[in-house]
N, C-alpha and C positions, 0 to 999 in steps of 0.2 A: 577340290576342297580338302580331300583326304590328305593329299600331299602337303598342303598348306598347314594343316593341323599337326602333322608329324614334325614339320620344320619348326613350328611354333613351340611344340612340346620340347623339342631338342634345345631350342633357345632357352627355355625356362629351366630345364633340368641340367643343361650344360654337361651332361655326361651320359654314357650308356648305362652306367650304374645308377644314375639318378642322384639328385641332391635334396637334402632336407630343406624344406621351406615352402613358401607359397610360390605358385606359378607366376605370380605377378611381382615377386620380390627379387630384384637382381642381386641383393646381398647374399642370396643362397649360392651364388656362383663364386664370388671372391671378395676379399675384404682388405686388399693391400698386398703387395708382393712380399713384404716381410712376413706377414701372417701366413700367406699361402705357402711360402718356402718351409714353414714349420708345421705344415699339415693343418693349418687353421686353428692350432692350439694357442690361443692368444688371450683368452678371457682373464687369466690370472696375471699375465704380463702387462697388457693394456697400458702402454706408455706412449708418449709423444702423440702427434696428431692422429696416428693410426687407431688410437682408442675410440675415435669417433665411430668407427665401423664395427667394433667388436664389444666394447664395454665403456659406456660414457662416464663411468665412475673414474676411469683413469685420467680424464681431463683435469681433475683436481690437482694432479701432480705437475701440470704445465705452468711455467712461470714466465713465458715469453711468447710472442707471436710465432705461430707455426702454420705451415700449410703442407699438403701432400697431394699427389696425383698418381694415377696408375692407368695403364692401357694394356690391352691384350686382344687377341683374336681367337675366340673359342672355335675349335674344330675347323679353323681356317675360314669360317663363314660369319661368325657373330662378333661384332665389334663391342668391346667392353671399355667403359670409361668410368673413372672414379676421381673425385676431387674433394678436398675439404680444407677448411681454415679454422683455426682456434685462436682465441684471444683471452688472456686472463684479465679479470676485473679488479685486480689489486686488493686481494683479501676478501672479495665477495664471490669467489669461485671463478670458473672459466666457462665461456660460451664457445660454441662451435657451430659451423654450418657445413653440411656435406651434401654431395650429389653422387649418385651411382646410377649408371644407365647402360642398357644393352640395346643393340639394334641389329637388324639384318635386312638387307635390301636385295632387290632383284630376284625375289622368289618367283619361280615359274609356276603358273597355274595352268592346269589342263582339265579338259572335260572327261566324260566317261570313256571316250574313245582314245584318250591320251593325246588329243590334239591340243596344242597350246592355245590358251584363251587370254593370256596377258601376264603381266608381272605385278608384284606388290611388295610391300615391306611390313615389318612388324618390329615393335620395340616396347620396352618398359623401363621405368625409371623411378627413383625415389629420392626425394629431397628431405632433409631433416635438420631440425634446429635442436642442438644439444646443450646440456649444462652439466657441470660436475663440480663438487665441492666437498670439503671435509665436514663431517658431522660434529658440530660444536667443537669441543676440545678432545674428542676421541680420535683414535687412529683410523676409524672407519671412514671410507670414502664412498660417496654415493653420486649417482648421476642419472639422467634421463634424456631420451631423444623423442621428440614429436616428429613423426614421419608422414610425408605426403606422397602417395603413390599415383602413378599415371601409367596406363597401358593403352596401346592403340595400334592400328594397322590400316592399310589401304590396299586396294586392288580388287576386293570383292565386297559385296554387301555384308557377308558374314563377318569379315574382318573388321569392317567399320562398326558393326553392331557389338563386337566383342570389346570395343574400347570402353574405358571407364577410368574412374579415379576414386580415391579414398584416403583414409588416414589411419594411423595406429600409433602405438606408444611402446618404447623400450625402457626398461628400468635396470640399472646396474649397481653392483656393490663390489668393493675391494676391501680386504682386511689383511693387514700384515700380521701373521701369526707370530713370527719371530724375525730375527735379522735376515734370515735366508729363505723364508717361506711366505708366500702370499696366496690367499684364496680369493676367488672372484666368482661372481654370478651375473648373468645378463638374461633378463626375462624379455625376450623379443616378442613384439606384436601381442602384448598382453591385454589389449582392450578386447572385450567380447563384442560380437557383432551387434548385440543389443545396444551397446554404447557407441557404436559407430566404427568399430574395428572391422571394416570390410571394404571391398572394391565395388562401387555402384556402376553397373553397366546397363546398356539398353537391353541386352539379351538376358539380364538377370544378375543378381548380386553374387559376388565371390567372397566367401569367408577367407580370412587370413589366419591360418592356424598358428597358435602360439608355440614358442620353443623356449624352454628353460635351459640355458647353457651354463654348466658348472665347470669351473676350471681352477687350476693351481699352478703356481710357478715356484720352482726351487732353484736357488743359486748354488750350483755345485762347485763352482770355482770363482773366487772373487776376493774382494777386500776382507781383511780380517774382521771377524764379528758379523759379517754379512754373507758368509758362504760356508759351506761344509769344509772346504779346503781353501786356505788363504793364498792369494796371489795378487801382487800389485800390478802385474802387466797382462793378465789374461782373465777372461770371463767365460763361464759356461753356464747356460740356463737350460733347465729341463722343464717342459710344460706338458700338461695333460688336461684335455677338455672332454666333457661328455654332454651330448645334447639329449634332453628329455623332450620328445616331441609330443605335443598335446593337440588333441582333436584333429589329427591329420591321418591317422591310420598307419603311420610309418614307424618303424623301429628306431631306437636310439642310435646315435652315431658317436663313435670314439675318434678323438683327434689327439695325436701325440707329436711332439717336436723337440728338437735340440737346436740351440744357437750357441756357437762358439766364436769368441772374439780373441784371436791370438794377439791382436793389438787394438788400440782404440779406434783405428780407421778401417778395419777389415773384419768381416763376419762371414762364417760358413754356417749353412742351415740345412737341416734334413728333417723329414717328418712323414707322417702317415695321415691322410685325410680319409677317414673311414678305412678303406683298405688300399686307397690309391697313394702311391709313393710321390713324395714331393722333395724338392731340393732348391737351394738358392744361395746367393751371395749378397753381401751388402758392403758399400763403401761410404765412408763419412769423411768429409773434408770441408773445413771453413764453414761449418754450420749447415752444410747440405748433405743429404744422404741419397744415394742411388741404390736401389734394390732390384734384384732379378730373381724370379721364381720359375721353376719348371714343375709342371703338374701333369701327371698321367691321369687320364680318365678311362678307367677300365683297363683291359689288357691289350688294347689296340694302340700300338705306338703312334699311329697317325693321329690319334686323338690327343696327344700331348700338346699342351698349350704353354706358351712363354708369356710371362707377365713382366712388365717393367714399371717401376715406381720411381718418382723423383719427389723428394720432400725437402722442405727447409725447416730445420729444427732449431736454428740459432745456436750460437755458442753457449748460451745459457750463463747463469751466474757462476762465478768461480769461488769456491771456498778457499780463501787464501790464508795461510798461517805462517807464523815465524816461530821456530823453536830456538831458544837461547840455551846453549850448553854451558858456557862459562861467560862471566863469573856466575856464581850462585846468587840468587836474589837475597838481599839483606846481608851480603857478605862484607866482612871487615877487611880492608886493605891498608897497607902502609906505604906502598910505592906511589910514584907519580904517574903511573900508567897501570892499565889492567888489560889482560888478554880476553878479548871478546871472540866467541865462536858460536856458530849456530847453523841453521839450515832453513831454507825456504821450502814450503810445501804447498802445492795448490792442487785442488781436486775440482774437476768439472762437476756439473750437477748430475751427470750420470755415473759418477764415481771413479773416473779415470784421472790419473796423475797428469798434470800439465807441466811441460818442460820449461816454459818461459815464453818470451824473455821477461826478466824482472829487473827493476831498478831498486837498489838497496841503499839506504842511508842510515848512518848512526849519528845521532845528535846533529843532523843536517849535513854531515859530510858523506860523500859517496863512498861505497864499498864495491869491490870487484867480487863477483861470484866465482867460486871455484867449481870444478866438476861435481855433479850431484847436487847442484844448487846450494852448496855450503859456503860459508864465509868465515874468515879469520882476520882479526885486526888487533893492533895494539892501540887502545884508546887512551889518550892522556887524561889524567886526573890531576889537574894543576893546582888545586887548593884543598885544604882540609875541610872535613865536614861531610854532610850527606849529599850524595850526587845521584842523579837519575840518568840512566842510559836508555835512550829511545831509539829503537830500530824500526824504520819505516820501509815497507815493501809495496811497490806498485807494479801491477802487471800491464800488459799491452792493452787490456780492455778497460783500464782506469780503475780496476778494483784496488783498494788500499787496505793495508793491514798494519797495525802498529803493535809492537811488543815492547814492554817496558820492564825494567828492573831497577832496583835501588841498591846502592852500595854506600858505605861510609868509609872515608879515609881518615884514620886516626894518626895522631902524632906518635912516632916511635922514638924512644930514648935509648941511647947506646948502653947506659948503665942501669936499665930496668929490664932484667932478663925475664924470659918466660917462667912462670911459676912464682914470681915475686908476689907477695901477699897483696900489695896495693896496685898491681899493674893496671887493672882496668880503671880504677879511680884516677891514677896518674895520667893515663893516656886520654881519658875523656876530658878531664879538667884541662890538660895541656892543649887538646884540640880546640876547646872553646876559649882558650886564653885565660881561664880563671886562675890556674896555677901554672904559669908558663915555665918552660925549661930555659936552658942557657944557650948562648950563641954557638957553642961548640957541640950541640946535639945531645948534651947530657941533662939529667934532671937533678942529680945529687940528692937522692931520696932520703939519705940518712943525715943530711945536713940540718942543723937547727935553724930556726927562723928568729930574726930579731923582732922586737916589738914594732919598730917602724916598718919593716917588711910586711908584717902581717896586716897592719892597718892599711897600707897601700893596696894589698891584694884584696881586702874586703871591700874597699871603696870601688875599685875597678870592677869587681864582680857585680856590684850594685849599679854600675854604670855612672858612678859619680866621679867627676874629674875636677880638680881645683882649677881656678882660673889661671891662665898663663901670665897675665899682666898683674902688676902690683907686687907688693912685698908681704910676706906672711906676718901675721900678728904674733906677738910673743905670748902664746897661750900657756906654755909651760916654761918654767925657769931655765931648764937645761936644754931647750931646743932653740938654737939661734935661727934668725930669719933666713940665713943662707944655707941652712941644712937641707939636704936633698928632699926630705920628706916633710919639711916644715908646713907646707901648704896642705898636704894630706892630713897631718895631725890637726891642723886648725879646722879643716872641714869635718873630720871625724868627731871632733869635740862639739862642733855646732850640731851635728846629726845625733849627738847623744850616744855615739858608739864607744867613746873612750872618756875617762874622767881623770886619769892620772893618779899619782900617789898623794897622800895627805900633805906631804911637804911641798906640793906644787910642782913636782918634777914628773917626767914621763919615762926617763931612762930608755931612750929610743934604741940604743945599741945593745941593750941587754937581750939575752935570749928569752923568748916567750915561753913561759912554763905551760905545762899541760892544763893546769887549772885556769890560768889566764886565757888560754886559747879557747877553752870551753865557754867561759863567760863571754868573750868577744863573739863567739859563734852564735850563742843564744840571742845576744843583742842584734847581731847581723840578720838573723832569721826571724826575729820578732817572737821568740819563745819566752814567755814570762816565767820567772823563777817560781819555784814551789814556795808558797808562803810559810807553811809549817812542815818542816822536814822531820819525819818520824824515823828514827834509826839512822844508820850510816848509809849514804848512797853507795859508797865503796868502803871496803875494810879500812882503807887508809885516809878516808875523808869523814871526819866527825860531823854529827848533826849540827853542831854549833860553829862549824867552819864558815869563814866569811863568805865563801862561794858555794856553800852546800845547796842552797835553793836553786842556783843555776845548774850545778852538776846534776842534781836530781831531775830537773826538767829536761836537760840534754839527754840523760840516760833514758828517761821515759819516752822521749821522742825518737830514740834509736840513733842518736847522733854520734855516739861514741862506740866505735867498733874495734879499737886497737888494744883494749885492755886484756889482761890475763889474770887468772886466779883472783878475780874480783878486786883488783888493785888498780888504781888510777895513776899512782906515783905522781901526785899533783905538782911537786916542785921540779920534776924532770923537764928538760927542754923538749918542746914539741918539735918533731921533725917535719920536713917538707912532705914526706909520704903520709904521715899521720894527718897533717892539715888537709891534703888532697882527699883522704878518705872521709874526713869530717865534712868537707865541702860537698862531696857527692851525696851526703845524707841529709843536707838541708833542703828546705822547700824551694829556695831561690835557685841555687846551683843544681839541685837534683831535678828541678823542673826543666832546666835547660838541657841537662843530660838526657832526660826522658824524650824531649823533643828531638834531640839528635838521633835517637834510636827508635823513634816512632815512624812506622812505615805506612805509606798509602795503601789503600785497598783497591781492588778492581782492575789490576793490570792485566793486559791481554797476552795471548800466546797459546801454544798448545804443548 
C-alpha cells in the first residue's frame, strides 16, 4: 500500500519538485503544449482555445469554432490527455468545454514481505464548462469555468475508498493596459469547501485549495502601435505569471516565458516553470497548429517529459483593406483618363499580413496585382462631370472590401490659361454646358455676346427648349421667322425674360451691354428689383437709371463680381467670361455647380 501511495502522489505532483495545486486536479501538471513550452506563463496571453485551461477570460477574443488536444507521458509512466472545444455565440460571448485527465495502470502492489499481491490503476480528471465575454463596452474581458472533478482507482480496497468527485469554479480577467501590454488574473478553484468546493470521498472529503494566478503579456516585437519595437514580419512576446497559493501551505510559484514568431507559421518558445526549464516549437498551417513542449522536472534528465498538442484555430476573419494612392479624392482632372495606383493589405485576426491571393477590380474591370500586392492602371474618364472610382478586393476566403473615391473631370479650354480671373467659372459652366465653348476647343473669354446669344444661353440653362416644329411668331419687328434664334426669342418673351425696346424691336445682333446682362440675369434667377434705390448702386449708375433697381438687387445678391473701382461701366459690352462669372453666382446655375462639386461621405479604405 505504501508503494501505491507513493506512485499516486507522483501521479498528482508530476515532478520530484512538486506542483502547485490539488492532488486531484490534473491541471496542476500541464495546460497545453504551447503554455508548457513557455513555462506555463500564459494567464496574460490567454488566446485561442488554450485559454480554456489557463484563463477563461481569453475566450472572449475567439470569433470562430476552435478545438485543441494534447497528450504526454509523465515520467514515462503517467498518461496525460487534454481536449477542448470553444464556440462563439455571435456577440453573446464564447462558450467552451474542456477535459483533462491523467491515468496510470499496471501498478504493482506488494505486501509487507515485498511479495506481489496484484496490480491496480489510478486516475483523475476534470471536465469544465467555460464562458468568456467582454464587459459591456469596456476593454475588460471576463470569464469563468465550472469544473467537475473525478478521482478513482482499483486494485485494493484503499484505492477504491479514495475515489470521489466534486466541483469547483475558476474566474478570470484580462485587461489591455495599452497596445502592447495585457494583464490577466485567474482565480482557480475559488469556491470554499462550505459552498461545495471539495472532492467528496468514502474515506473523507478532500479540500481543493484555491490559487490566484496573476500574469502579464508584453509584445516586445510586432505591429506598429502594438509592440515596443515595430515589425511586420516577426513577433516576440514576453510573459510572466505568479501563483498566490491559498490554503495549501505551499509557497508561491513564478513562471516566465518567451515566444518568438520569425514568421506567421513557425514559433520558438522557452521558459521557466518555477525553476524547471521548458522549451517548445509551434507550427501553423491552414488553420491548424501543432505544438511541441519539452519540460524538465527537477534536475533528473530522465524526468523530462515531451508534450504534443494539435489544435484547430481556423483561419479567422481577415481585415482586408485597400489603400488608394492616386488619384487624390475630390481631385479635378482634365484628361480622358486618370492614373490609378494603390495597394491591397490584409491582416489575419492574429495580426499577421496575408499575402493573398486577391482579386481586384476597378469599376468592374479586373486589375492585375503587382509585387507587394500593389496595383497601377490607367482608368478611362470618358465624359465630363463627377465620376466615382470603385476598387473592389476579394480574397480567397470570400472577404470583400471596397474603396471609393470621387473625381471631377472639367472642360479645359486652350485659351483660358492658369491664373485667368474667371478660369474656375468658365470651366465649371463649360462642363455643365451652361456657357459652352467652341468646336475648336477655345472659349474666347474676351468676346462680347450678342443679345440673341445671351437669350439662348439663359433658356438652355433653365432647361427650356423651343419646339422644333412650326414657324416662330413675329414677336419683334426686327426678328424674322427664319432667324436662327427666332424661336428662342419667342419663348423668352412668353416666359417674361425679355421685353424688347419701346419701338418693338429686339436688335438681336447687338452686343449685350453690362447693364442689360444684369437685368436679364436677375429675371433669369428670379431676383426682384429693389423698389426704392437709395443712392447710386455704382458710381456710374444713378439712382434714377432705368435699371437701377435690378442692378442694386444683383449687387446685393453677390451676382456681380467683375467690377472695379465701384464702376459697372453699364454700356460696355459684356464678355463671355463675365457672363460665365455671373452665371456661377446665380441660384440656378450656382446650384448645379455646387452639385458638381459636392462629394459623398463615408467612403472606405485605409
